DRENVEXVO-651238 format. One record per atom (N, C-alpha, C): residue in three letters; residue number from 1; x, y, z; atom name. Coordinates in steps of 0.2 Angstrom, whole numbers. Each point is the difference from the previous one (the first is absolute). Layout:
! residues N
  rest   nr      X      Y      Z  atom
   ala  NUM      X      Y      Z    CA
...
This chain:
! residues 251
  rest   nr      X      Y      Z  atom
   met    1  -1022    327     73     N
   met    1      6      5      2    CA
   met    1      0     -5      7     C
   ile    2      8     -1      1     N
   ile    2      6     -1      7    CA
   ile    2      0      4      4     C
   ala    3     -8     -3      8     N
   ala    3      4      8      5    CA
   ala    3      6      0      1     C
   val    4      2      5     -2     N
   val    4     11      4      2    CA
   val    4     -2      4      3     C
   asn    5     -6      6      5     N
   asn    5      2      2      2    CA
   asn    5     -8      2      4     C
   lys    6      0      5      6     N
   lys    6     -3     -1      6    CA
   lys    6     -8      0     -3     C
   lys    7      0      6     -2     N
   lys    7     -7      0     -3    CA
   lys    7     -1     -9     -5     C
   asp    8      2      2     -8     N
   asp    8     -1     -7     -3    CA
   asp    8      0     -4      3     C
   leu    9      3     -3      7     N
   leu    9      0     -5      9    CA
   leu    9    -10      2      1     C
   tyr   10      1      4      1     N
   tyr   10     -8      2      4    CA
   tyr   10     -7     -1     -3     C
   ser   11      1     -1    -11     N
   ser   11     -6      2     -5    CA
   ser   11      3     -8      2     C
   leu   12      2     -5      2     N
   leu   12      3    -10     -5    CA
   leu   12     -5     -1     10     C
   leu   13      1      1      4     N
   leu   13     -6      2      6    CA
   leu   13     -4      1     -1     C
   glu   14      2      4      0     N
   glu   14    -11      6      2    CA
   glu   14     -3     -8     -8     C
   ser   15      3     -2     -5     N
   ser   15     -4     -2     -5    CA
   ser   15     -5     -6      1     C
   leu   16      8     -4      5     N
   leu   16     -1     -7      4    CA
   leu   16     -5      0      5     C
   lys   17      1      6      3     N
   lys   17     -7      1      6    CA
   lys   17     -9      3     -5     C
   asn   18      0      2     -4     N
   asn   18     -5     -2     -3    CA
   asn   18     -1     -1     -7     C
   asn   19      4    -10      1     N
   asn   19     -1     -4     -4    CA
   asn   19     -1      2     -6     C
   glu   20      5      5     -3     N
   glu   20     -2      1     -7    CA
   glu   20      7     -6     -1     C
   ile   21      5     -1      2     N
   ile   21      6     -5     -2    CA
   ile   21     -1    -10      5     C
   gly   22      8     -2     -2     N
   gly   22     -6     -6      6    CA
   gly   22      7     -1      0     C
   met   23      0     -3      6     N
   met   23      5      0      9    CA
   met   23      6     -3     -8     C
   asp   24      2     -4     -7     N
   asp   24      1     -5     -2    CA
   asp   24      7      7     -4     C
   asp   25     -7      6      1     N
   asp   25      5      3     -8    CA
   asp   25      5      7      5     C
   val   26     -2     -1      5     N
   val   26      4      6      8    CA
   val   26      8     -4      1     C
   val   27     -2     -7      0     N
   val   27      6     -6      1    CA
   val   27      6      1     -6     C
   asn   28     -5     -2    -10     N
   asn   28      2      2     -2    CA
   asn   28      4      6      1     C
   lys   29     -5      7     -2     N
   lys   29      6      4      0    CA
   lys   29      8      2      4     C
   leu   30     -2     -1      8     N
   leu   30      2      1      5    CA
   leu   30      7     -5     -2     C
   ala   31     -1     -6     -2     N
   ala   31      7     -5     -3    CA
   ala   31      6      4     -2     C
   glu   32     -2      8     -7     N
   glu   32      6      0     -1    CA
   glu   32      2      4      3     C
   leu   33     -1      4      6     N
   leu   33      3      3      6    CA
   leu   33      5     -5      4     C
   pro   34      6      0      4     N
   pro   34      0     11      0    CA
   pro   34      6     -3     -7     C
   phe   35      2     -3     -1     N
   phe   35      4      1     -5    CA
   phe   35     -1     -5     -9     C
   lys   36      3      3     -4     N
   lys   36     -3     -1     -8    CA
   lys   36      7     -5     -3     C
   asp   37      3     -5      1     N
   asp   37      6     -3     -1    CA
   asp   37      2      0    -10     C
   leu   38      3      3      0     N
   leu   38      0     -2     -9    CA
   leu   38      6     -3     -4     C
   gly   39      3     -2      6     N
   gly   39      7     -5     -2    CA
   gly   39      3      5      3     C
   phe   40      2      5     -4     N
   phe   40      7      7      0    CA
   phe   40     -1      2      6     C
   ala   41     -8      1      2     N
   ala   41      0      7      5    CA
   ala   41     -7      1      5     C
   lys   42      2     -5      4     N
   lys   42     -9      2      4    CA
   lys   42     -2      5      0     C
   ile   43     -5      4      0     N
   ile   43     -3      5     -1    CA
   ile   43     -3      1      4     C
   asp   44      0      7      5     N
   asp   44     -2     -1      7    CA
   asp   44     -6      7      1     C
   glu   45     -6     -6     -2     N
   glu   45     -7      0      0    CA
   glu   45     -4      8      6     C
   his   46      4     -8      7     N
   his   46     -3      5      5    CA
   his   46      4      6      1     C
   arg   47      7      3     -1     N
   arg   47      0      5     -1    CA
   arg   47     -5      6     -1     C
   glu   48     -5      5     -4     N
   glu   48     -1      4      2    CA
   glu   48     -7      2      8     C
   ile   49     -1     -7      2     N
   ile   49     -6      0      4    CA
   ile   49      6     -1      7     C
   arg   50      5     -2     -1     N
   arg   50      3      1      4    CA
   arg   50      6      7      2     C
   val   51      4      2     -5     N
   val   51     -1      6      0    CA
   val   51     -3      6     -1     C
   gly   52     -8      1     -5     N
   gly   52     -1      3     -5    CA
   gly   52      4      3     -5     C
   tyr   53      5     -2     -4     N
   tyr   53      0     -2     -6    CA
   tyr   53      3     -4     -5     C
   pro   54     -2     -3     -5     N
   pro   54      2     -7     -6    CA
   pro   54      9      1      0     C
   glu   55      3     -6      1     N
   glu   55      6     -3      0    CA
   glu   55      3      5    -10     C
   val   56      6      4      4     N
   val   56      2      2     -7    CA
   val   56      5     -4     -7     C
   ile   57      3     -2     -3     N
   ile   57      1      0     -3    CA
   ile   57      8      1     -3     C
   tyr   58      3     -1      6     N
   tyr   58     10      2     -4    CA
   tyr   58      2     -5     -6     C
   cys   59      1      2     -5     N
   cys   59      2     -6     -6    CA
   cys   59      7      3      0     C
   glu   60      2      3     -1     N
   glu   60      8     -1      4    CA
   glu   60      1     -7     -3     C
   ser   61      8     -3     -1     N
   ser   61     -2     -5     -1    CA
   ser   61     -4     -5     -1     C
   lys   62     -4     -2     -3     N
   lys   62     -5     -1     -1    CA
   lys   62      0     -3     -8     C
   thr   63      1     -2     -1     N
   thr   63     -8     -2     -9    CA
   thr   63     -6      2     -2     C
   ser   64      0      5     -4     N
   ser   64     -7      2     -5    CA
   ser   64     -4     -6      2     C
   glu   65      0     -7     -5     N
   glu   65     -2     -4      2    CA
   glu   65     -6     -1      6     C
   gln   66      4      2      6     N
   gln   66      0     -2      9    CA
   gln   66     -2      7     -1     C
   val   67      0      6      1     N
   val   67     -2      5     -3    CA
   val   67     -8      0      2     C
   cys   68     -1     -2     -8     N
   cys   68     -6      1     -4    CA
   cys   68     -8     -7      6     C
   lys   69      4     -7     -1     N
   lys   69     -2     -4      6    CA
   lys   69     -2      1      5     C
   ile   70      4      5      5     N
   ile   70     -4      0      8    CA
   ile   70     -3      7     -2     C
   ile   71      0      6     -7     N
   ile   71     -4      5      0    CA
   ile   71     -9     -6     -3     C
   gly   72      1     -3      0     N
   gly   72     -4     -2     -7    CA
   gly   72     -4     -3      5     C
   his   73      1     -2      9     N
   his   73     -3     -5      4    CA
   his   73     -4      5     -1     C
   met   74      5      7      5     N
   met   74     -1      5      6    CA
   met   74     -7      4     -6     C
   met   75      0      0     -5     N
   met   75     -3      1     -5    CA
   met   75    -12     -1      2     C
   thr   76      0     -8      3     N
   thr   76     -2     -2      0    CA
   thr   76     -5      3      7     C
   lys   77      4      3      3     N
   lys   77     -4      5      8    CA
   lys   77     -1      8     -5     C
   glu   78     -6      3      6     N
   glu   78     -1      5      0    CA
   glu   78      8      6      0     C
   ser   79      4     -1      6     N
   ser   79      6      2      2    CA
   ser   79      7      6     -5     C
   asn   80     -4      3      1     N
   asn   80      5      7     -5    CA
   asn   80      7     -3      2     C
   ile   81      6     -2     -9     N
   ile   81      7     -5     -1    CA
   ile   81      6      8      0     C
   leu   82      4     -2      5     N
   leu   82      7      4     -2    CA
   leu   82     -1     -5      1     C
   ala   83     10      1     -5     N
   ala   83      5     -3     -4    CA
   ala   83      8      4      1     C
   thr   84      2      1      3     N
   thr   84      6      4      0    CA
   thr   84      6      0     -6     C
   arg   85      6      1     -1     N
   arg   85      7      1     -3    CA
   arg   85     -3     -8     -5     C
   ala   86     -3      1     -4     N
   ala   86     -4     -1     -4    CA
   ala   86      6     -1     -6     C
   asn   87      2     -2     -9     N
   asn   87      2      1     -2    CA
   asn   87     -3      3     -9     C
   glu   88      0      4     -5     N
   glu   88     -6      1     -5    CA
   glu   88     -2     -8     -1     C
   lys   89      3     -1     -1     N
   lys   89     -2    -10     -4    CA
   lys   89     -6     -2      3     C
   met   90      3      1      9     N
   met   90     -5     -5      1    CA
   met   90     -9      1      3     C
   phe   91      3     11     -3     N
   phe   91     -5      6     -2    CA
   phe   91     -5     -7     -6     C
   arg   92      3      0     -1     N
   arg   92     -5     -3     -8    CA
   arg   92      1     -7      1     C
   asp   93      2     -4      1     N
   asp   93     -2     -4      3    CA
   asp   93     -7     -2      2     C
   val   94     -1      5      7     N
   val   94     -8      2      2    CA
   val   94     -2      3     -2     C
   leu   95      0      3     -3     N
   leu   95     -6      2     -8    CA
   leu   95     -4     -4     -3     C
   glu   96      4     -4     -2     N
   glu   96     -6     -8     -3    CA
   glu   96     -4     -1      3     C
   ile   97      0     -1     11     N
   ile   97     -3     -4      2    CA
   ile   97     -4      7      3     C
   cys   98      0      7     -1     N
   cys   98     -2      7      5    CA
   cys   98      0      2     -6     C
   pro   99      0      5     -5     N
   pro   99     -3      4     -4    CA
   pro   99      2      7      6     C
   glu  100     -3     -2      7     N
   glu  100     -4      8      5    CA
   glu  100      8      3      3     C
   ala  101      3     -7      0     N
   ala  101      6      1      2    CA
   ala  101      4      6     -2     C
   arg  102      3      4      6     N
   arg  102      6      7     -4    CA
   arg  102      6     -3      6     C
   tyr  103      4      7     -7     N
   tyr  103      6     -2      2    CA
   tyr  103      2      6      2     C
   asn  104      6      4      7     N
   asn  104      2      3      0    CA
   asn  104     10     -2      0     C
   tyr  105      2      3     -7     N
   tyr  105      2      0     -2    CA
   tyr  105      8      3      1     C
   leu  106      2      3      5     N
   leu  106      5      5      5    CA
   leu  106     -1     -8      8     C
   gly  107     -6      3      0     N
   gly  107     -3     -6      7    CA
   gly  107      1     -5      1     C
   arg  108      0     -4     -7     N
   arg  108      2     -8      0    CA
   arg  108     -8     -3      3     C
   thr  109     -3      0      0     N
   thr  109     -6      0      5    CA
   thr  109     -9     -1     -7     C
   ile  110     -2     -6      2     N
   ile  110     -6     -4     -2    CA
   ile  110     -5      3      2     C
   thr  111     -5      2     -2     N
   thr  111     -5      3      7    CA
   thr  111     -6     -4     -6     C
   ile  112     -6     -3      3     N
   ile  112     -5     -3     -3    CA
   ile  112     -4      2      5     C
   arg  113     -9      5      0     N
   arg  113      0      0      6    CA
   arg  113     -7     -2     -4     C
   lys  114     -1     -4      8     N
   lys  114     -8     -7     -1    CA
   lys  114     -7      4      3     C
   arg  115      4      5      4     N
   arg  115     -8      5      6    CA
   arg  115      5      7      0     C
   glu  116     -6      3      3     N
   glu  116      2      8      0    CA
   glu  116     -4      0     11     C
   glu  117     10      1     -1     N
   glu  117      2     -1      8    CA
   glu  117    -11      7      2     C
   ala  118      6      0      6     N
   ala  118     -4      6      5    CA
   ala  118      5      6      1     C
   ile  119     -1      5     -3     N
   ile  119      6      5      2    CA
   ile  119     -1      3      6     C
   pro  120      6      2      6     N
   pro  120      0      5      5    CA
   pro  120      0      7     -4     C
   asp  121     -4      8      6     N
   asp  121      0      3     -3    CA
   asp  121     10      3      2     C
   ser  122      2     -3      1     N
   ser  122      9      3      2    CA
   ser  122      3     -5     -7     C
   tyr  123      4      4      2     N
   tyr  123      8     -4     -6    CA
   tyr  123      5      1      0     C
   ile  124      4     -2      0     N
   ile  124      8     -3     -3    CA
   ile  124      4      5     -2     C
   ala  125      3      3      3     N
   ala  125      5      2     -4    CA
   ala  125      7     -3     -4     C
   ile  126      0     -1     -4     N
   ile  126     10     -3     -3    CA
   ile  126      5      9      0     C
   val  127      4     -1      1     N
   val  127      4      5     -1    CA
   val  127      8     -3     -2     C
   ala  128      1      1     -7     N
   ala  128      5     -3     -3    CA
   ala  128      6      8     -3     C
   ala  129      7      0      5     N
   ala  129      4      1     -2    CA
   ala  129      2      1     -5     C
   gly  130      0     -1     -8     N
   gly  130      5     -4     -6    CA
   gly  130     -4      0     -3     C
   thr  131     -2      4     -7     N
   thr  131     -3     -6     -5    CA
   thr  131      2     -6      1     C
   ser  132      8      0      3     N
   ser  132      2     -9     -4    CA
   ser  132     -2     -5      8     C
   asp  133     -5      1      3     N
   asp  133     -2     -3      4    CA
   asp  133     -7     -3     -1     C
   leu  134     -5      2     -8     N
   leu  134     -5     -2     -4    CA
   leu  134     -2     -5      1     C
   pro  135      7     -7     -1     N
   pro  135     -3     -6     -1    CA
   pro  135     -4     -1      7     C
   val  136      1      3      5     N
   val  136     -1     -4      9    CA
   val  136     -4      2      4     C
   val  137      1      9     -4     N
   val  137    -10      1     -2    CA
   val  137     -6      1     -2     C
   glu  138      2     -6     -4     N
   glu  138     -7     -2     -6    CA
   glu  138     -1     -5      3     C
   glu  139      6     -3      2     N
   glu  139     -1     -8      4    CA
   glu  139     -6      2      7     C
   ala  140      1      3      5     N
   ala  140     -3      0      7    CA
   ala  140     -3      6     -6     C
   tyr  141     -3      1     -2     N
   tyr  141     -3      5     -5    CA
   tyr  141     -9     -6      0     C
   glu  142      4     -5     -8     N
   glu  142     -7     -4      1    CA
   glu  142     -3     -2      4     C
   thr  143      6     -4      7     N
   thr  143     -2     -5      4    CA
   thr  143     -8      6      5     C
   ala  144      5      5      1     N
   ala  144     -6      4      5    CA
   ala  144     -5      1     -4     C
   ala  145     -1      0     -8     N
   ala  145     -7      2     -2    CA
   ala  145     -2     -7      1     C
   ile  146     -2     -4     -2     N
   ile  146     -1     -8     -1    CA
   ile  146     -4     -2      5     C
   leu  147      6      0      9     N
   leu  147     -4     -1      3    CA
   leu  147     -4      8      3     C
   gly  148     -1      1     -1     N
   gly  148     -7      4      0    CA
   gly  148      3      9      4     C
   asn  149      4      4     -5     N
   asn  149      1      6      4    CA
   asn  149     -2      7     -4     C
   arg  150     -2      6      4     N
   arg  150      5      4     -9    CA
   arg  150      8      3      3     C
   val  151      3     -2     -6     N
   val  151      8      5      3    CA
   val  151      1      5     -3     C
   glu  152      5      5      4     N
   glu  152      3      7     -5    CA
   glu  152      3     -2      0     C
   lys  153      7      2     -5     N
   lys  153      5      0     -6    CA
   lys  153      4      8      3     C
   val  154      4     -1      3     N
   val  154      5      5      0    CA
   val  154      7     -2     -1     C
   ile  155      3      3     -9     N
   ile  155      5     -2     -2    CA
   ile  155      5      5      0     C
   asp  156     10     -2      0     N
   asp  156      0      4     -2    CA
   asp  156      0      4      5     C
   val  157      3      0      6     N
   val  157      1      5      7    CA
   val  157      6     -2      4     C
   gly  158      4     -1     -2     N
   gly  158      5     -3      7    CA
   gly  158      7      7     -1     C
   val  159      1     -2      7     N
   val  159      4      3      4    CA
   val  159      6      6     -3     C
   ala  160      1     -2     -8     N
   ala  160      3      7     -4    CA
   ala  160      0      5     -4     C
   gly  161     -6     -3     -1     N
   gly  161     -5      8      1    CA
   gly  161     -6      2      4     C
   ile  162      4     -1      8     N
   ile  162     -9     -1      3    CA
   ile  162     -6      5     -1     C
   his  163      1      7     -2     N
   his  163     -5      2      2    CA
   his  163     -5     -4     -4     C
   arg  164      1     -5     -7     N
   arg  164     -6     -3     -3    CA
   arg  164     -6     -5      5     C
   leu  165      4     -2      3     N
   leu  165     -2     -2     10    CA
   leu  165     -7      2      4     C
   phe  166      4     10     -2     N
   phe  166     -5      3      8    CA
   phe  166     -4      3     -6     C
   ser  167     -2      0     -7     N
   ser  167     -5      1     -6    CA
   ser  167     -5     -5      0     C
   thr  168      1     -6      6     N
   thr  168     -3     -5     -4    CA
   thr  168     -6     -3     11     C
   met  169      1      3      2     N
   met  169      3     -1      8    CA
   met  169     -9     -2      1     C
   asp  170     -3      4     -4     N
   asp  170     -9      1      4    CA
   asp  170     -2     -9     -1     C
   val  171      3      0     -8     N
   val  171     -6     -8     -3    CA
   val  171      5     -4      6     C
   ile  172      5     -1      1     N
   ile  172      3     -4      3    CA
   ile  172     -2     -1     10     C
   arg  173      1      4      3     N
   arg  173     -5      3      4    CA
   arg  173     -7     -3      2     C
   gly  174     -4      2     -7     N
   gly  174     -7     -5      0    CA
   gly  174     -2     -7      1     C
   ala  175      8     -2     -1     N
   ala  175      1     -9     -2    CA
   ala  175      0     -2      7     C
   lys  176     -4     -3      2     N
   lys  176     -2     -6      5    CA
   lys  176      9     -4      1     C
   val  177      2     -3     -5     N
   val  177      3     -6     -1    CA
   val  177      6      4     -6     C
   val  178      8      4      4     N
   val  178      5      2     -5    CA
   val  178      7     -7     -7     C
   ile  179     -2     -1     -5     N
   ile  179      5     -4     -2    CA
   ile  179      9      5     -1     C
   val  180      4     -5      2     N
   val  180      3      8     -3    CA
   val  180      9     -5     -3     C
   val  181      0     -1     -4     N
   val  181      4     -2     -4    CA
   val  181      4      1     -5     C
   ala  182      7      0      6     N
   ala  182     10      3     -5    CA
   ala  182      2     -3     -1     C
   gly  183      3     -1     -5     N
   gly  183      7     -2      1    CA
   gly  183      7      5      2     C
   met  184      7     -3     -5     N
   met  184      5      7      3    CA
   met  184      0     -1      8     C
   glu  185      1      7      1     N
   glu  185      2     -1     11    CA
   glu  185     -8     -4      1     C
   gly  186     -6      3      0     N
   gly  186     -5     -3      0    CA
   gly  186     -2      7      9     C
   ala  187      0      7     -1     N
   ala  187      2      3      2    CA
   ala  187     -6      5      0     C
   leu  188     -7     -5     -7     N
   leu  188     -6      5      4    CA
   leu  188     -6     -1      4     C
   ala  189      1     -8      2     N
   ala  189     -2     -5      3    CA
   ala  189      0      6      7     C
   ser  190      4      1      2     N
   ser  190      3      6      8    CA
   ser  190     -4      3      1     C
   val  191      1      4     -9     N
   val  191     -2      8     -1    CA
   val  191    -11     -2      0     C
   val  192     -1     -2     -2     N
   val  192     -8     -3      3    CA
   val  192     -1     -1      5     C
   gly  193      4     -1      7     N
   gly  193     -4     -5      1    CA
   gly  193      2      8      8     C
   gly  194      3      4     -2     N
   gly  194      0      3      4    CA
   gly  194     -4      9     -2     C
   leu  195     -4     -3     -5     N
   leu  195     -6      3     -2    CA
   leu  195     -6      0      1     C
   val  196     -3     -6      0     N
   val  196     -6     -4      1    CA
   val  196      1     -3      6     C
   asp  197     -8      2      3     N
   asp  197     -6     -6      6    CA
   asp  197      1     -5      0     C
   lys  198     -1     -3     -6     N
   lys  198     -1     -8     -3    CA
   lys  198      7     -3      0     C
   pro  199     -5     -9     -2     N
   pro  199      8     -4      1    CA
   pro  199      4     -1     -7     C
   val  200      6      1     -2     N
   val  200      3      2     -4    CA
   val  200      2     -7     -3     C
   ile  201      0     -6     -4     N
   ile  201      4     -5     -2    CA
   ile  201      6     -2     -4     C
   ala  202      3      1     -1     N
   ala  202      6      1     -4    CA
   ala  202      3     -7     -4     C
   val  203      2      3     -5     N
   val  203      2     -2     -7    CA
   val  203      8     -1     -3     C
   pro  204      4     -3      2     N
   pro  204      4      0     -4    CA
   pro  204      1     -2     -7     C
   thr  205      2      5     -1     N
   thr  205      2     -3     -8    CA
   thr  205      4     -3     -1     C
   ser  206      4     -6     -6     N
   ser  206      8      0     -1    CA
   ser  206     -1      5     -6     C
   val  207      1      9      1     N
   val  207      2      2     -6    CA
   val  207      5      7      4     C
   gly  208      3     -1     -2     N
   gly  208      5      2      0    CA
   gly  208      8     -4     -4     C
   tyr  209      4      6      0     N
   tyr  209     11      0     -4    CA
   tyr  209      3     -6      8     C
   gly  210      5     -5     -6     N
   gly  210      3     -7      9    CA
   gly  210     -3      4      5     C
   ala  211      2      3      2     N
   ala  211      3      2      5    CA
   ala  211     -7     -2      8     C
   asn  212     -5      0     -5     N
   asn  212     -8      1      2    CA
   asn  212      2    -10      3     C
   phe  213      3     -4     -7     N
   phe  213     -1     -5      5    CA
   phe  213     -8     -6     -2     C
   gly  214     -3      2     -5     N
   gly  214     -5     -4     -2    CA
   gly  214     -5      6      4     C
   gly  215     -1      5      2     N
   gly  215     -8      1      3    CA
   gly  215      3     -1     10     C
   leu  216      6     -3      0     N
   leu  216      4     -2     10    CA
   leu  216     -3      6      3     C
   ser  217      3      9     -5     N
   ser  217      2      3      4    CA
   ser  217     -3      5      1     C
   ala  218     -5     -4     -5     N
   ala  218     -7      6      3    CA
   ala  218     -7     -5      4     C
   leu  219      5     -4      4     N
   leu  219     -4     -8      1    CA
   leu  219      1      3     10     C
   leu  220      8      1      1     N
   leu  220      1      2      7    CA
   leu  220      1      6     -2     C
   ser  221     -3      6     -3     N
   ser  221     -1      6      5    CA
   ser  221     -7      0      1     C
   met  222     -6     -2     -4     N
   met  222     -6      0      2    CA
   met  222      0     -5      5     C
   leu  223      6     -4      3     N
   leu  223     -2     -4      8    CA
   leu  223      1      2      8     C
   asn  224      4      4     -7     N
   asn  224      4      6      7    CA
   asn  224     -1      5     -2     C
   ser  225     -4      3     -2     N
   ser  225     -7      6     -2    CA
   ser  225     -1      3      7     C
   cys  226      2      5      4     N
   cys  226     -4      4      6    CA
   cys  226     -5      5      2     C
   ala  227     -3     -1     -8     N
   ala  227     -8     -1      0    CA
   ala  227     -2     -5      3     C
   ser  228     -6      0      7     N
   ser  228     -3     -5      6    CA
   ser  228     -7     -7     -6     C
   gly  229      1      5     -3     N
   gly  229     -8      0     -3    CA
   gly  229      1     -4    -11     C
   val  230      5     -3      1     N
   val  230      5     -5     -5    CA
   val  230     -2     -6      0     C
   ser  231     -3     -5     -4     N
   ser  231      5     -6      0    CA
   ser  231      2     -2     -5     C
   val  232      6     -5     -2     N
   val  232     -3     -2    -11    CA
   val  232      2     -9      3     C
   val  233     -1      2     -9     N
   val  233      0     -5     -2    CA
   val  233      4     -4     -6     C
   asn  234      1     -3      0     N
   asn  234      7     -5     -3    CA
   asn  234     -1      4     -4     C
   ile  235      7     -3     -6     N
   ile  235      1      8     -5    CA
   ile  235     -7      0     -9     C
   asp  236      2      3      0     N
   asp  236     -4     -3     -8    CA
   asp  236     -5     -2      5     C
   asn  237     -6      0      4     N
   asn  237     -7     -3      2    CA
   asn  237     -3      5     -2     C
   gly  238     -5      1     -4     N
   gly  238     -4      4     -2    CA
   gly  238     -9     -3      4     C
   phe  239      2     -6     -2     N
   phe  239     -4     -5      0    CA
   phe  239     -4      2      9     C
   gly  240      4     -5      4     N
   gly  240      2      0      6    CA
   gly  240     -1      7      4     C
   ala  241      4      5     -4     N
   ala  241     -5      8      4    CA
   ala  241     -7     -1      1     C
   ala  242     -2     -1     -6     N
   ala  242     -5      2     -3    CA
   ala  242     -7     -5      1     C
   tyr  243      4     -7      5     N
   tyr  243     -5     -6      2    CA
   tyr  243     -1      5      8     C
   cys  244      7      3      4     N
   cys  244      0      2      4    CA
   cys  244     -6      8      1     C
   ala  245     -2      3     -5     N
   ala  245      0      5      0    CA
   ala  245     -8     -1     -2     C
   ser  246     -4     -4     -3     N
   ser  246     -7     -2     -1    CA
   ser  246     -3     -1      7     C
   ile  247      5     -3      4     N
   ile  247     -5     -5      6    CA
   ile  247      0      8      4     C
   ile  248      8      4      3     N
   ile  248      0      9      3    CA
   ile  248     -7     -1     -4     C
   asn  249      0      5     -7     N
   asn  249     -7      5     -2    CA
   asn  249     -7     -6      2     C
   lys  250     -1     -4      2     N
   lys  250     -5     -5      0    CA
   lys  250     -2      1      6     C
   leu  251      0      0      7     N
   leu  251      3     -2      6    CA
   leu  251     -4      7      2     C
């Protein structure tokens, strides 16, 4: 096993110290760090050592063969694997090399759990304005879960029926960090930001009619929020929101 996180690195050096392995073995294991060159991709083997989480595979615009080769190499390590924006063909091909792989059809994510992460007592709340926002919600959910977090989802509580939101405030206020996913005019992020004392990460979605401009109107609304605790990621970026939320949840 090649060391890919701090725990593995300590274990490797401890084995050397105890004369359980030789210097040549250590050099050979470390030779594959900091990256593995597959020709079409250079996999960042040091990512988890540096930032705490392994590299994630963004599948859009990649071929199914490329995704499978990347996952095939990553499976030789002990880290959990997350692939985002994956299509069903990619998943079927990945199943041939890893029957344990799981696919979230709405979120378009492939996850492979190689080890159990330590999960903190605190949790992340994902709050969605409408059912149409669920693809982004599911991407955020799968990301936060595979990174070792407890997640609570609150769905379809947009401002058009704001009384639905108020009935879930105990769950939202109990979270350490809140992800708010909304399209159309994106007003939900400001509303939630004005009701909680936790950081709010807003995700504008491309859901909406023509004047929504593919999510641009929601993005601008969230960026112009007068609720001071709101930060904003890019349109439909459930992954980015969940990654940041995971860091906050584990502080």
